[in-house]
C-alpha positions as CSV (number, residue, x, y, z in Angstrom):
1,X,1.4,-30.3,7.3
2,X,3.8,-27.6,8.9
3,X,4.8,-28.4,12.3
4,X,6.8,-26.1,14.7
5,X,9.8,-28.3,14.3
6,X,9.9,-28.1,10.8
7,X,9.2,-24.4,10.4
8,X,12.8,-23.4,10.3
9,X,13.5,-25.8,7.3
10,X,10.5,-24.7,5.5
11,X,11.2,-21.1,5.7
12,X,12.7,-19.7,2.5
13,X,12.8,-23.3,1.0
14,X,12.0,-21.7,-2.3
15,X,14.3,-18.8,-2.2
16,X,17.9,-18.8,-3.5
17,X,19.1,-17.1,-0.2
18,X,22.4,-16.2,0.9
19,X,23.1,-19.8,2.6
20,X,22.2,-21.6,-0.6
21,X,24.6,-19.0,-2.8
22,X,27.3,-19.8,0.2
23,X,26.6,-23.4,-0.3
24,X,26.7,-23.7,-4.3
25,X,29.1,-20.9,-5.4
26,X,32.7,-21.0,-5.2
27,X,34.2,-18.6,-2.4
28,X,35.5,-16.3,-5.0
29,X,32.2,-15.7,-6.3
30,X,30.3,-15.6,-3.1
31,X,32.5,-13.1,-2.0
32,X,32.2,-11.0,-5.3
33,X,28.4,-11.2,-4.7
34,X,28.6,-9.9,-1.0
35,X,30.9,-7.0,-2.3
36,X,28.7,-6.2,-4.5
37,X,25.6,-6.0,-2.1
38,X,27.7,-4.0,0.5
39,X,29.9,-1.8,-1.6
40,X,28.0,-1.5,-4.9
41,X,30.9,-3.2,-6.9
42,X,29.7,-4.5,-10.2
43,X,29.7,-8.2,-11.0
44,X,32.1,-9.6,-14.0
45,X,30.3,-11.8,-16.5
46,X,32.4,-14.7,-15.4
47,X,30.8,-14.3,-11.7
48,X,27.4,-13.7,-13.1
49,X,27.7,-16.9,-15.3
50,X,28.7,-19.0,-12.2
51,X,25.6,-17.5,-10.1
52,X,23.2,-18.4,-13.2
53,X,24.6,-21.8,-13.4
54,X,24.1,-22.5,-9.6
55,X,20.8,-20.6,-9.6
56,X,19.5,-22.9,-12.5
57,X,20.7,-26.2,-10.9
58,X,19.1,-25.2,-7.8
59,X,15.6,-24.3,-9.6
60,X,15.8,-27.4,-12.0
61,X,16.2,-29.6,-8.8
62,X,13.0,-28.2,-7.6
63,X,11.0,-28.9,-10.6
64,X,11.4,-25.6,-12.6
65,X,11.4,-25.7,-16.3
66,X,11.4,-22.0,-16.9
67,X,12.8,-18.7,-15.5
68,X,11.3,-15.1,-15.6
69,X,12.2,-11.5,-14.8
70,X,10.0,-10.6,-12.2
71,X,9.5,-6.7,-12.3
72,X,6.9,-4.1,-11.0
73,X,5.8,-1.9,-13.7
74,X,3.9,1.2,-12.9
75,X,0.6,-0.6,-12.7
76,X,1.1,-1.1,-9.2
77,X,1.3,-4.7,-9.5
78,X,3.9,-7.3,-10.7
79,X,4.8,-8.6,-14.3
80,X,6.5,-11.6,-15.6
81,X,7.6,-13.1,-18.8
82,X,8.4,-16.7,-18.8
83,X,11.2,-18.4,-20.8
84,X,12.3,-21.9,-20.5
85,X,15.8,-23.3,-19.6
86,X,15.9,-25.4,-23.0
87,X,18.3,-25.0,-25.7
88,X,18.9,-27.2,-28.9
89,X,21.4,-29.6,-28.4
90,X,21.5,-31.2,-31.8
91,X,20.0,-34.5,-33.1
92,X,16.6,-33.2,-31.9
93,X,17.7,-33.2,-28.3
94,X,17.7,-30.3,-25.9
95,X,19.8,-29.4,-22.9
96,X,18.9,-27.1,-20.0
97,X,21.1,-23.8,-20.0
98,X,20.8,-20.3,-18.1
99,X,23.8,-17.9,-18.9
100,X,25.0,-15.0,-16.9
101,X,23.7,-12.5,-19.7
102,X,20.0,-14.3,-19.2
103,X,20.3,-13.6,-15.6
104,X,21.7,-9.9,-16.0
105,X,19.5,-8.7,-18.6
106,X,15.9,-9.6,-20.2
107,X,13.9,-7.9,-22.9
108,X,10.1,-7.8,-22.2
109,X,7.9,-5.8,-24.3
110,X,7.4,-2.3,-23.1
111,X,4.8,-0.7,-25.5
112,X,1.6,-1.8,-23.4
113,X,2.6,-0.8,-19.9
114,X,1.6,2.8,-18.5
115,X,4.3,5.1,-19.2
116,X,3.0,8.5,-19.0
117,X,4.2,9.4,-22.3
118,X,7.8,8.6,-21.9
119,X,7.3,5.7,-24.7
120,X,5.2,5.7,-27.7
121,X,3.0,2.6,-28.3
122,X,5.1,1.8,-31.4
123,X,8.3,2.0,-29.3
124,X,8.4,-1.7,-27.9
125,X,11.7,-2.4,-26.5
126,X,12.2,-2.3,-22.7
127,X,14.8,-4.1,-20.5
128,X,14.9,-6.0,-17.0
129,X,17.9,-6.0,-15.4
130,X,18.7,-8.2,-12.2
131,X,18.6,-7.0,-8.8
132,X,21.3,-8.6,-6.9
133,X,20.3,-7.2,-3.6
134,X,17.1,-9.3,-3.7
135,X,17.0,-13.0,-3.8
136,X,15.5,-15.2,-6.6
137,X,12.7,-17.6,-5.9
138,X,10.5,-20.2,-7.3
139,X,6.8,-19.3,-7.9
140,X,4.3,-21.6,-10.0
141,X,7.1,-23.8,-11.3
142,X,9.4,-20.9,-12.6
143,X,12.5,-19.4,-11.1
144,X,11.6,-15.6,-10.4
145,X,14.4,-13.2,-10.6
146,X,13.7,-9.6,-9.0
147,X,14.6,-7.0,-11.8
148,X,14.4,-3.6,-12.3
149,X,12.4,-2.3,-15.7
150,X,13.6,0.6,-18.1
151,X,13.0,1.8,-21.3
152,X,15.2,1.3,-24.4
153,X,16.3,5.0,-23.8
154,X,16.8,4.5,-20.1
155,X,14.1,5.9,-18.4
156,X,12.7,4.1,-15.5
157,X,9.5,2.3,-16.1
158,X,9.0,0.6,-12.6
159,X,8.8,1.3,-9.1
160,X,11.8,-0.7,-8.0
161,X,14.6,1.7,-9.7
162,X,13.6,4.8,-8.0
163,X,13.4,3.1,-4.9
164,X,16.8,1.9,-5.0
165,X,17.9,5.1,-6.0
166,X,16.1,6.8,-2.9
167,X,17.4,4.3,-0.5
168,X,21.2,5.1,-1.7
169,X,20.5,8.7,-1.6
170,X,19.1,8.7,2.0
171,X,22.2,6.6,3.1
172,X,24.7,8.9,1.6
173,X,23.1,12.1,3.4
174,X,22.5,10.2,6.7
175,X,26.3,8.9,7.0
176,X,27.4,12.5,6.5
177,X,25.5,13.4,9.7
178,X,26.8,10.4,11.4
179,X,30.4,11.2,10.5
180,X,29.4,14.6,12.5
181,X,28.8,12.6,15.5
182,X,31.9,10.6,15.3
183,X,30.5,7.4,13.9
184,X,33.3,6.5,11.7
185,X,32.1,2.7,11.6
186,X,28.6,2.8,9.7
187,X,29.1,2.1,6.0
188,X,25.3,2.3,5.0
189,X,22.1,3.3,6.3
190,X,19.2,1.5,5.4
191,X,15.4,2.5,5.3
192,X,13.5,-0.3,7.1
193,X,9.9,-0.9,6.2
194,X,7.1,-3.0,7.8
195,X,3.8,-2.8,5.8
196,X,0.7,-4.1,7.6
197,X,-1.6,-5.5,5.1
198,X,-5.7,-5.3,5.8
199,X,-7.8,-7.3,3.5
200,X,-11.5,-8.8,3.2
201,X,-12.5,-12.5,2.6
202,X,-15.9,-13.6,0.9
203,X,-17.2,-16.6,-0.4
204,X,-16.2,-17.4,-3.9
205,X,-19.7,-18.2,-5.4
206,X,-21.2,-14.9,-3.9
207,X,-18.3,-13.3,-5.3
208,X,-19.2,-14.7,-8.9
209,X,-22.6,-13.1,-8.7
210,X,-21.5,-9.6,-8.1
211,X,-20.3,-8.1,-11.3
212,X,-19.3,-5.0,-9.5
213,X,-16.8,-7.1,-7.3
214,X,-15.4,-8.7,-10.3
215,X,-14.9,-5.6,-12.4
216,X,-14.5,-2.9,-9.8
217,X,-13.0,-4.5,-6.9
218,X,-16.0,-3.1,-4.6
219,X,-19.6,-3.2,-4.3
220,X,-21.2,-0.5,-6.1
221,X,-24.6,-1.3,-4.4
222,X,-25.4,-2.5,-1.0
223,X,-27.8,-1.6,1.7
224,X,-26.5,-1.3,5.2
225,X,-27.2,-4.7,7.0
226,X,-29.1,-5.0,10.2
227,X,-25.9,-5.6,12.0
228,X,-22.6,-4.4,11.0
229,X,-19.5,-3.5,13.0
230,X,-21.3,-1.5,15.9
231,X,-21.0,-4.1,18.7
232,X,-17.0,-4.2,17.9
233,X,-17.1,-8.0,18.5
234,X,-15.1,-8.9,15.3
235,X,-11.9,-6.9,16.1
236,X,-9.3,-9.3,17.4
237,X,-12.1,-12.0,18.1
238,X,-11.6,-15.9,17.8
239,X,-10.6,-16.3,14.0
240,X,-13.5,-18.7,12.5
241,X,-12.5,-22.2,11.2
242,X,-12.7,-21.2,7.5
243,X,-10.6,-18.4,7.8
244,X,-8.2,-19.9,10.3
245,X,-7.5,-22.8,7.6
246,X,-7.1,-20.0,5.1
247,X,-4.5,-18.1,7.4
248,X,-2.5,-21.3,8.3
249,X,-2.3,-22.0,4.6
250,X,-1.4,-18.4,3.7
251,X,1.5,-18.3,6.3
252,X,3.1,-21.6,5.0
253,X,3.2,-20.4,1.6
254,X,4.6,-16.9,2.6
255,X,7.1,-18.6,4.9
256,X,8.5,-20.6,1.9
257,X,9.0,-17.6,-0.2
258,X,10.8,-16.1,2.7
259,X,8.3,-13.7,3.5
260,X,8.4,-12.7,7.4
261,X,5.0,-13.2,8.0
262,X,4.4,-12.6,11.7
263,X,0.8,-11.5,12.8
264,X,-2.8,-12.4,11.8
265,X,-5.9,-11.4,13.5
266,X,-9.4,-10.2,12.8
267,X,-10.0,-6.4,11.9
268,X,-12.8,-4.3,12.8
269,X,-15.3,-4.8,10.1
270,X,-17.0,-8.1,9.7
271,X,-15.0,-10.4,7.2
272,X,-11.8,-8.2,7.4
273,X,-8.5,-9.4,8.7
274,X,-4.9,-8.3,8.8
275,X,-1.4,-9.8,8.0
276,X,1.7,-7.9,9.4
277,X,5.2,-8.9,8.7
278,X,8.6,-8.4,10.5
279,X,10.7,-5.3,9.3
280,X,13.0,-5.7,6.2
281,X,14.9,-3.2,4.2
282,X,12.4,-1.2,2.0
283,X,13.5,-2.8,-1.2
284,X,12.6,-6.4,0.2
285,X,9.6,-5.4,2.2
286,X,8.1,-4.0,-1.1
287,X,8.7,-7.1,-3.0
288,X,7.5,-9.1,-0.1
289,X,4.3,-7.1,0.1
290,X,3.7,-7.6,-3.5
291,X,4.1,-11.3,-3.2
292,X,1.9,-11.5,0.0
293,X,-0.9,-9.6,-1.9
294,X,-0.6,-12.1,-4.6
295,X,-0.6,-15.1,-2.4
296,X,-3.3,-13.8,-0.6
297,X,-5.5,-14.2,-3.7
298,X,-4.0,-17.4,-4.8
299,X,-4.6,-19.1,-1.6
300,X,-8.0,-18.0,-0.9
301,X,-9.2,-19.8,-4.3
302,X,-7.9,-23.0,-2.7
303,X,-10.4,-22.4,0.1
304,X,-13.6,-21.5,-2.0
305,X,-12.7,-17.7,-1.1
306,X,-12.0,-14.3,-2.8
307,X,-9.5,-11.9,-1.2
308,X,-10.8,-8.5,-1.7
309,X,-7.9,-5.8,-1.4
310,X,-9.8,-2.8,-2.5
311,X,-9.9,0.0,0.1
312,X,-13.7,0.0,0.4
313,X,-15.0,-2.9,-0.8
314,X,-18.4,-2.4,1.4
315,X,-19.8,1.0,1.9
316,X,-20.7,1.9,5.7
317,X,-18.1,-0.2,7.4
318,X,-14.3,0.1,7.7
319,X,-12.2,-0.3,5.0
320,X,-8.9,-1.4,4.4
321,X,-5.4,0.4,4.7
322,X,-1.7,-0.5,4.6
323,X,0.1,1.1,7.7
324,X,3.6,1.6,6.5
325,X,6.1,1.5,9.4
326,X,9.4,3.4,8.2
327,X,12.7,3.8,10.1
328,X,16.3,4.4,9.3
329,X,19.0,1.7,10.6
330,X,22.7,1.6,10.4
331,X,24.5,-1.4,9.0
332,X,26.1,-1.9,12.8
333,X,22.5,-2.5,14.1
334,X,21.5,1.1,15.5
335,X,17.7,2.4,14.7
336,X,18.4,6.3,14.2
337,X,14.9,7.0,15.4
338,X,15.3,5.0,18.7
339,X,15.1,8.1,21.4
340,X,16.8,6.0,24.3
341,X,16.1,6.6,27.8
342,X,16.8,10.1,27.7
343,X,15.6,11.4,24.3
344,X,16.0,15.1,25.6
345,X,20.2,14.2,25.7
346,X,20.2,12.1,22.6
347,X,21.4,15.2,20.2
348,X,21.7,12.7,17.2
349,X,18.1,11.4,17.3
350,X,16.8,14.9,17.9
351,X,18.7,16.1,14.8
352,X,17.0,13.2,12.9
353,X,13.7,13.8,14.3
354,X,13.9,17.4,13.4
355,X,15.0,16.6,9.8
356,X,11.8,14.3,9.7
357,X,9.4,17.1,10.9
358,X,10.8,19.6,8.4
359,X,10.5,17.2,5.5
360,X,6.8,16.0,6.2
361,X,6.1,20.0,6.7
362,X,7.7,21.1,3.5
363,X,6.7,18.3,1.6
364,X,3.4,17.4,2.9
365,X,1.3,17.8,-0.6
366,X,3.5,15.3,-2.2
367,X,3.2,12.8,0.8
368,X,-0.6,13.0,0.3
369,X,-0.2,12.8,-3.5
370,X,1.5,9.3,-2.9
371,X,-1.8,7.7,-1.5
372,X,-4.0,9.5,-3.6
373,X,-6.1,7.2,-6.2
374,X,-9.8,6.2,-6.5
375,X,-9.9,3.4,-4.0
376,X,-8.5,5.3,-1.3
377,X,-10.6,8.3,-1.7
378,X,-13.5,6.1,0.1
379,X,-11.2,5.7,3.2
380,X,-9.4,9.0,3.9
381,X,-11.3,11.4,6.2
382,X,-13.7,8.6,7.1
383,X,-13.9,7.2,10.5
384,X,-11.5,4.3,10.1
385,X,-8.8,6.2,8.4
386,X,-6.6,9.5,9.0
387,X,-7.9,12.7,7.5
388,X,-6.5,13.9,4.4
389,X,-4.5,16.9,6.3
390,X,-1.1,15.3,6.8
391,X,0.3,15.8,10.6
392,X,2.7,14.1,12.8
393,X,1.8,12.6,16.3
394,X,4.8,12.5,18.8
395,X,3.2,11.6,21.8
396,X,3.1,13.6,25.3
397,X,6.6,12.8,26.4
398,X,8.3,13.6,23.2
399,X,6.2,16.5,22.5
400,X,7.3,17.8,25.8
401,X,10.8,17.6,24.8
402,X,10.3,19.4,21.5
403,X,8.4,22.2,23.5
404,X,11.4,22.6,26.2
405,X,13.8,22.9,23.3
406,X,11.9,25.6,21.7
407,X,11.3,27.5,24.9
408,X,14.7,27.1,26.1
409,X,13.9,25.1,29.4
410,X,14.9,22.3,31.3
411,X,13.1,19.1,30.4
412,X,12.8,15.9,33.2
413,X,12.9,12.8,31.1
414,X,10.4,10.5,32.4
415,X,12.3,7.6,31.4
416,X,10.7,4.2,31.3
417,X,7.3,4.0,33.3
418,X,5.3,1.3,34.8
419,X,1.6,1.0,34.3
420,X,0.0,0.0,37.4
421,X,-3.1,-2.4,36.5
422,X,-4.6,-2.3,39.9
423,X,-4.8,-5.8,40.3
424,X,-2.5,-7.6,42.9
425,X,-1.4,-10.5,41.2
426,X,-0.4,-8.9,38.3
427,X,3.2,-7.5,37.7
428,X,3.7,-3.8,36.7
429,X,4.0,-3.5,32.9
430,X,6.7,-1.3,31.1
431,X,4.8,1.6,29.6
432,X,6.0,2.9,26.2
433,X,7.0,6.5,25.7
434,X,4.3,7.1,23.3
435,X,0.6,6.2,23.2
436,X,-0.7,5.2,19.7
437,X,-3.2,7.7,17.8
438,X,-5.1,5.8,15.0
439,X,-6.3,9.0,13.7
440,X,-2.6,10.6,12.8
441,X,-1.6,10.1,9.2
442,X,1.9,10.2,10.4
443,X,2.5,8.7,13.8
444,X,5.8,8.0,16.0
445,X,5.4,4.7,17.7
446,X,8.5,4.5,19.7
447,X,11.4,3.9,17.2
448,X,9.8,4.4,13.8
449,X,7.1,6.5,12.1
450,X,3.8,4.8,11.1
451,X,2.3,6.1,7.8
452,X,-0.9,5.2,8.0
453,X,-2.7,6.7,4.8
454,X,-1.5,4.1,2.4
455,X,-4.5,2.1,0.8
456,X,-4.6,-1.5,1.2
457,X,-4.4,-2.4,-2.8
458,X,-1.3,0.0,-3.3
459,X,2.4,-0.8,-3.9
460,X,4.3,0.6,-0.6
461,X,7.3,1.7,-3.2
462,X,5.9,5.2,-3.9
463,X,5.4,6.5,-0.4
464,X,8.8,5.1,0.6
465,X,10.4,6.6,-2.3
466,X,8.9,9.8,-1.1
467,X,9.9,9.4,2.6
468,X,13.5,8.4,1.9
469,X,14.0,11.4,-0.6
470,X,12.6,13.9,1.7
471,X,14.7,12.7,4.6
472,X,17.6,13.0,2.1
473,X,17.1,16.4,1.3
474,X,16.8,17.8,4.9
475,X,19.7,15.8,6.2
476,X,21.7,17.2,3.2
477,X,20.8,20.7,4.3
478,X,21.5,20.0,8.0
479,X,25.1,18.4,6.8
480,X,25.7,21.4,4.7
481,X,25.3,23.7,7.8
482,X,27.1,21.3,10.6
483,X,30.2,20.6,8.1
484,X,30.9,24.3,8.1
485,X,30.6,24.8,11.8
486,X,33.2,26.1,14.0
487,X,31.4,25.2,17.2
488,X,29.5,21.9,16.4
489,X,27.6,21.8,19.8
490,X,26.3,25.2,19.7
491,X,25.1,25.3,16.2
492,X,23.8,21.8,16.5
493,X,21.5,23.0,19.2
494,X,20.7,26.0,17.6
495,X,19.8,24.3,14.3
496,X,17.6,21.9,16.1
497,X,15.8,24.5,18.2
498,X,15.2,26.4,15.1
499,X,13.8,23.6,13.0
500,X,11.4,22.4,15.9
501,X,10.4,26.2,16.2
502,X,9.7,26.4,12.4
503,X,7.7,23.5,12.0
504,X,6.0,22.7,15.2
505,X,2.6,23.4,13.2
506,X,2.9,20.1,11.7
507,X,2.9,18.3,15.3
508,X,-0.9,17.0,16.2
509,X,-1.3,14.8,19.0
510,X,-5.2,15.2,19.1
511,X,-8.2,13.5,17.5
512,X,-7.8,13.7,13.7
513,X,-11.5,12.8,13.4
514,X,-12.5,16.0,15.1
515,X,-14.1,18.6,12.7
516,X,-12.3,21.3,14.8
517,X,-9.0,19.9,13.6
518,X,-9.6,20.5,10.1
519,X,-10.3,24.1,11.2
520,X,-7.2,24.3,13.2
521,X,-5.2,22.9,10.3
522,X,-6.5,25.5,8.1
523,X,-5.0,28.2,10.6
524,X,-1.8,26.4,10.8
525,X,-1.3,26.8,7.2
526,X,-1.4,23.0,6.6
527,X,-2.9,21.7,3.3
528,X,-6.0,19.8,3.0
529,X,-6.5,17.8,-0.1
530,X,-9.7,15.7,0.5
531,X,-9.7,13.8,-3.1
532,X,-7.4,12.6,-5.6
533,X,-7.8,15.5,-8.1
534,X,-6.8,17.7,-5.5
535,X,-3.9,16.0,-4.5
536,X,-2.2,14.7,-8.0
537,X,-1.1,18.1,-8.9
538,X,1.7,17.9,-6.6
539,X,3.6,15.6,-8.7
540,X,4.1,18.9,-11.0
541,X,4.7,21.4,-8.4
542,X,8.0,23.1,-9.2
543,X,9.5,22.3,-5.6
544,X,8.7,18.8,-5.9
545,X,10.1,18.3,-9.4
546,X,13.4,19.9,-8.0
547,X,13.3,17.8,-5.0
548,X,13.3,14.3,-6.8
549,X,15.4,15.7,-9.8
550,X,18.2,17.1,-7.5
551,X,18.6,13.9,-5.8
552,X,18.7,11.8,-9.1
553,X,15.5,10.0,-8.1
554,X,13.6,10.7,-11.1
555,X,14.4,12.8,-14.3
556,X,11.8,15.5,-15.0
557,X,10.0,13.4,-17.5
558,X,9.9,10.2,-15.2
559,X,8.3,12.3,-12.6
560,X,5.8,14.0,-14.9
561,X,5.1,10.7,-16.3
562,X,4.2,9.4,-13.1
563,X,1.8,12.1,-12.4
564,X,0.1,11.4,-16.0
565,X,-0.2,8.0,-15.3
566,X,-2.0,8.6,-11.7
567,X,-4.2,11.2,-13.4
568,X,-5.3,8.7,-16.2
569,X,-5.8,5.9,-13.6
570,X,-8.1,7.8,-11.6
571,X,-10.4,8.7,-14.7
572,X,-10.4,5.3,-15.9
573,X,-11.3,3.6,-12.4
574,X,-14.1,6.0,-12.2
575,X,-15.2,5.5,-15.8
576,X,-15.2,1.5,-15.5
577,X,-17.3,1.8,-12.3
578,X,-19.7,4.3,-13.9
579,X,-20.1,1.8,-17.0
580,X,-20.3,-1.2,-14.6
581,X,-23.2,0.6,-12.5
582,X,-25.1,1.4,-15.6
583,X,-24.6,-2.3,-16.9
584,X,-26.0,-3.6,-13.3
585,X,-29.1,-1.3,-13.1
586,X,-30.0,-2.2,-16.6
587,X,-29.4,-5.8,-16.6
588,X,-29.8,-7.0,-13.1
589,X,-31.7,-4.4,-10.8
590,X,-34.3,-3.0,-12.9
591,X,-35.5,-6.3,-14.3
592,X,-35.6,-7.9,-10.9
593,X,-37.6,-4.8,-9.4
594,X,-39.9,-4.9,-12.1
595,X,-40.6,-8.6,-11.8
596,X,-41.5,-8.0,-8.1
597,X,-43.5,-5.2,-9.0
598,X,-45.7,-7.2,-11.3
599,X,-46.2,-10.0,-8.8
600,X,-47.3,-7.5,-6.5
601,X,-49.7,-6.1,-8.8
602,X,-51.0,-9.6,-9.5
603,X,-51.6,-10.2,-5.8
604,X,-53.3,-7.0,-5.6
605,X,-55.6,-7.9,-8.4
606,X,-56.3,-10.9,-6.7
607,X,-56.9,-9.8,-3.2
608,X,-59.3,-6.8,-4.7
609,X,-61.3,-9.4,-6.4
610,X,-61.8,-11.3,-3.1
611,X,-62.3,-7.9,-1.2
612,X,-59.2,-8.7,0.9
613,X,-57.2,-5.7,2.3
614,X,-53.9,-5.1,0.2
615,X,-52.0,-2.3,2.1
616,X,-48.7,-3.8,2.0
617,X,-49.0,-4.8,-1.8
618,X,-50.3,-1.4,-2.9
619,X,-47.9,1.0,-0.8
620,X,-44.8,-1.4,-1.7
621,X,-45.7,-1.3,-5.3
622,X,-46.3,2.3,-5.5
623,X,-43.1,3.1,-4.0
624,X,-41.3,0.3,-6.2
625,X,-42.8,2.2,-9.5
626,X,-41.6,5.4,-8.1
627,X,-38.1,4.4,-7.3
628,X,-37.9,2.3,-10.5
629,X,-38.7,5.6,-12.7
630,X,-36.1,7.7,-10.7
631,X,-33.7,4.8,-11.0
632,X,-34.1,4.6,-14.8
633,X,-33.6,8.2,-14.9
634,X,-30.6,8.4,-12.8
635,X,-29.3,5.6,-15.0
636,X,-29.6,7.3,-18.1
637,X,-28.1,10.4,-16.7
638,X,-25.3,8.7,-15.6
639,X,-24.6,6.8,-19.1
640,X,-24.8,10.1,-20.8
641,X,-22.7,12.0,-18.5
642,X,-20.1,9.0,-19.0
643,X,-20.2,9.4,-22.6
644,X,-19.6,13.1,-22.5
645,X,-16.4,12.7,-20.5
646,X,-13.7,15.0,-21.7
647,X,-10.5,13.5,-23.3
648,X,-7.9,15.7,-22.0
649,X,-6.6,14.1,-18.7
650,X,-6.7,16.8,-16.2
651,X,-10.3,17.8,-17.4
652,X,-11.3,14.2,-17.5
653,X,-10.1,13.7,-13.7
654,X,-12.0,16.5,-12.3
655,X,-15.0,15.7,-14.5
656,X,-15.1,12.3,-13.2
657,X,-14.9,13.5,-9.6
658,X,-17.4,16.3,-10.0
659,X,-20.0,14.8,-12.3
660,X,-19.7,11.0,-12.4
661,X,-19.1,10.4,-8.8
662,X,-22.2,12.7,-7.9
663,X,-24.3,10.6,-10.5
664,X,-23.2,7.4,-9.1
665,X,-24.0,8.3,-5.3
666,X,-27.6,9.3,-6.6
667,X,-28.1,6.2,-8.6
668,X,-26.8,4.1,-5.7
669,X,-28.9,5.9,-3.0
670,X,-32.1,4.8,-5.0
671,X,-30.9,1.5,-5.9
672,X,-30.2,0.4,-2.2
673,X,-33.7,1.7,-1.2
674,X,-35.1,-0.6,-3.8
675,X,-33.0,-3.4,-2.2
676,X,-34.6,-2.8,1.3
677,X,-38.2,-3.1,0.1
678,X,-37.6,-6.0,-2.7
679,X,-38.5,-9.4,-1.8
680,X,-35.3,-11.1,-1.2
681,X,-35.6,-13.9,-3.7
682,X,-36.1,-11.4,-6.6
683,X,-33.2,-9.4,-5.7
684,X,-30.3,-10.4,-8.1
685,X,-27.1,-10.6,-6.3
686,X,-26.0,-11.5,-2.8
687,X,-26.8,-8.7,-0.1
688,X,-24.4,-7.4,2.4
689,X,-25.9,-9.4,5.1
690,X,-25.4,-12.5,3.0
691,X,-21.7,-11.5,2.1
692,X,-20.5,-10.4,5.4
693,X,-22.0,-13.2,7.7
694,X,-21.5,-16.2,5.7
695,X,-18.2,-17.5,6.2
């Protein structure tokens, strides 16, 4: 049992962290590693050997027999190949060894991971290379070494490599700007990220009886229960004992791995919950979020539960997102998006704000594409997630600052205000300079931007690669102008004013759920990309290809490959769902309903023979027969249309959206109506009422 007093000892106990390295390495090797982190200086093989030996000894002392290069291929999840530390020692004996070369480089098979055409199936060789900026950790008895993953010919086959590239690039361009403001101390600017993670918990036995949950991660059928989330009594409500035990166990496991799990609470929908971490650099946050999702599932099994990370496991109630809180901070401890007490006078903040607004406006299509996949299509635009139109929320105070700059008028900063509660015994509460807007895709929340469109299951790497690169581009443009200026203050003011004026239309502080906003967004020239097939072509747009190749984040081939992977993934997911739906209708729903209809017919015969009324049996049997015939026809159409799916990737993507998704909706409507009128003991799998209100 973890006690508060032992928590500092527990935290990071499975991590080969900085304190452990300082303790186990020579001062020269520790200093070399630190210099590698801060200055990018490469490590010599002798230093790598010493780090590897210390890492192995530490891991073996904690029961490890294997090590693995832990990497993040373009599947969106993690991958690992485990090798033991054993080496023959002669005479039939072994010894435990781990060299610097084994630490620095691994060689997993690269042929079967998604590559978008970068690799042919027969070209199997791939390399993993140690990322020394992330700490190794122990998981399931193996030493896990965070690595990048590339092909034999050098193409990035993972999500970590371009993320690291984008972090370096935004740092370079941000420092150019800081130097113009007289900052000579900052050596690095780091993208900081805090990803809030939503998830559902369901009973393991009930999960096992739902083929759609097992195969697709979401329910393909399910009638609306009598009670859903209308009373809003689950949100921030008292956590039930079984869930509380799970959350406590999850926190302990995450803390051991050095994951800064901070907040836990009930979310809006029944059985839905959230975990939020403390901020870290974008690279660490991405690694930790992957670990968090893995641990959520593993810990759930211990408690007889299953953790669902799909964006919409249950229709008709709120789905799960992942709010990506992003900012830039200097290595001297300053947040570059903190307005200060007088933001209208904080020229550095206003310049970074202007760069952000300009970047979001110019690359709104690509930001939308980074969160486009089949699962997220169920959320975006619904009433628990932002609309599919990208806009930025600034809040009244900051928006007034922007307006005054555009108009060239003086602005009176409100400063810190106190919120009067109206109860004498309560003190006044300091009021933030912005409200929160849960309908905004990109909301400024005081010192960071909250990108709210991410889906719960996705890696945070892609959206943060985009944010970093877009910001680097705009800062580079600003630096190119201001570095040539002969009157810095005057040209700075002109640049900020022009940028705000040119890109003010991306700012929207209203209700994103309002239908009128979509009409207004169209008038403003903002793009509305409601579904994944509408958004994914942004990967191949010339301006986006130019952006990422110019800054060295992706080669053109790497960028194109990622678009191809997302396109193929969408079609694959929809096809799996369609086949699963056909399978469940044929083998579960139709036989169950037929059995119930037969039972009703027998009752009708019995009652008729006794001259008893049988209105319920007669009307229900008639409706069952009609719906059963309709469902059979809908199932046959879905099966036939699935078999006719085109093979060309883009044609397949649009076909899946236009034909299969429509077929599935029609079949589900019939099946859900059958669920409502079928005797519960006949229905072949747990209903929403059972799953959502069982824990």
